[in-house]
C-alpha positions, 0 to 999 in steps of 0.5 A: 454442206458441199465443202465439207463432203469434199473435205471428208472426199479428200481425207478418205481418197488420200488415206486410201491411195496413202495404204496402197503406196506412198507414191499413190497418196502422193499423187492423191495428194496433188491431184487435191493440191491442183484443183484447189483453187478452182474448188474452193473458188465455186465452193466459197465457204470456210470449210473449203479452206481445209480441202488440201488440209484434209487431204494431207491429213489422209496422206499422214494418217495412212503412212506408219512412222515409226519405221526402221532403225536403219532408216531413221539413221539415213533420215537423222539429218533431216529429220532433226530440222523438221522437228526443229522447225516443228518446235519453235512453232509449238513454243510460239504458240503458246505466246498470247499475241495473237488470238486463239483462231488466228494463232492456230491458223499460223501454227498450221501454216508453220507446221503442217506442211513439214512432215513431208521433208520426212515422207521425201525421204521415204520414196522408192523409184516405183514412187518417183514414177507414179509421182512422176506419172502423176505429174505429167497428167496434171500437168496436161490437165492444168494446161487444157483449162488453162487453154480454154480459160484463155479462149474463153474467159476466166468468168466461166470457170472462176466466179467474182467473189471474195475468195478469187479477188487475187485472180481479177485483180491480176490484168496486167498482161498485153491488152490488159488481159489477166493472168491465166491461173488454170485450176489453181488459187492464181496465176503465182500458184499455176506457174510456181506448181509448173516449174516445181513439177520439172525436176520431177519429170526430167528425173525420170524422162532421162531414166535408161531403158524406160518404155517409149509411152512413158518417155512420151508422157514424161516430155509431154507433161515437161512440155506442158509445165513450160507453157503453162509458165507462159499462159501464167504470165509470172515473171519469177517463175519464167526465171526459175524455169529458164534456169533450169532449162540451162541447168538441164540442158548443160550438165544433163549429159544428153545423148543424141536421141534424147538431147534433139528430143528436148531441144525439139520441145524447146524450140515448140515452147519458143514458136508458140510464146513468138506467136502470141503477145500474152505470153510475152509478159517476161519481155517486161523484165528488160525494162529499166528498173523491172528487177532492181525495183523489185528487189528493193520492194522486198528486200529493204529497212522494212526487215530490220524495222519488223526485227527492231519492233518484233524481235520475238515476232508478232505471233503466228498468223500475224504476218498473213501466213494463208490468213482466210479472208472471214479471219483477216480483220482479227489479225493485230498490228498485221505485217505484209513484206514480199519477202518470205523470210520477213514474214517467218521474222514477223510470225516466228521473231528472230530465232525462227528465222535463223532456223529458216535460212540455217537450213538452206544453207546447210541444203547448199552443203549437202551432197546426196542429190549428186550421187551417181544414179539413175536418178542424177539428172532428176535429184541435181535439177531438185537441188538446183530447184530447191536452191533458187527457192530458198534465194527467191523467198527474199522477193516473193511470199508464200514458199512455206504456205503456198498450195500445192507448192510448198508441199511438192518444194518439201516433198523435193527437199527430203528426197534430194537430201537423203542418200539414195535407196539401192534400187536408184544406183542400178544401170546407169546406161543408154539415155543419158551418157555415163557420168565421168569419173571426176568428182562433181563439184557443187556450190560450197557454204562454209567448212 
């Protein structure tokens, strides 16, 4: 009963917030996405699996989807991709590969998050600022709970049950300690959300003429994100966070005051990590075979075996798309590989896999993220974040089904793939030095 009430509350809260503004609605959804793990763990019933779905449904219901003619034209390319990626799973759902409920859960995982791409296209600067503030506050809350779990232990916050099996199986940190999940479903979800929030926070922090209090909040959110990645002890997220640090440092064109604050935050994070072995799991990346072994385990002949055996896929849900524990034994010929493209291939067949690969190639060629605007630093970091995510999908699963990481990723993809709103183009002055007049060159693939 409590889980049903939680779903209803999520629906009503996001519906009301979304009617106030798109930015408020997204922050409400993110709030339920961040806390989804700890709520579901303490309300272990079938209904609790749909709390985030209810929150997203409320956001979708709060928006007017008709749009203006000019807005539709501006979104045409990314809108075409979103529609194509929704239509094919709907076709696959008609094929009798899996039973009805497994197919419906698989269909939800394939298409339910995709409208967020279109909402990302609509974001105005006022929405971006609201979202950045939301990320900062949520990251600080997540860090606070993570620290409490670090000192007090996980069982005070996460009971041992079917939902938390993955949490209590992840005790490979120094001394046999657990990875910290904070308020998320697991440590990977914690670290992934922290990494994906950085582009939004860095973009807001680097805006010219922002109030010092707001800039302090954004920097606190960034610092919490990096420390959160260390607490989660997830090596993939550490690699992504490190790459984003390098990109932000060497392409941000920060002025002295901003660069000093940025370097000071990085020094603080490095100091905290150096004093605690439990925050240094990333050092195992230097061990022989640590990276190549993971790569070979994910990108191997299993992919081609799936293609040969299931060219049309094993049916929606047949690759394990967010399948709740009470349906797992009903999946026929279940296939599992730590490779998101292999999972898509297993569920949607070759056509579905090619659609997602083609979207990734289209994204790499798209230039909207590099427009000279007030949000250039955030857009550029968002472009690199999405690009890295598409690449790392080769070595892990969950890019398109993780809560709340998938929602953040698709929102970012929609935002950076759309021409900047007029207010984003104003005022390129003080905090970041002016962008040179020469053209910014980004990697290009194809013609």
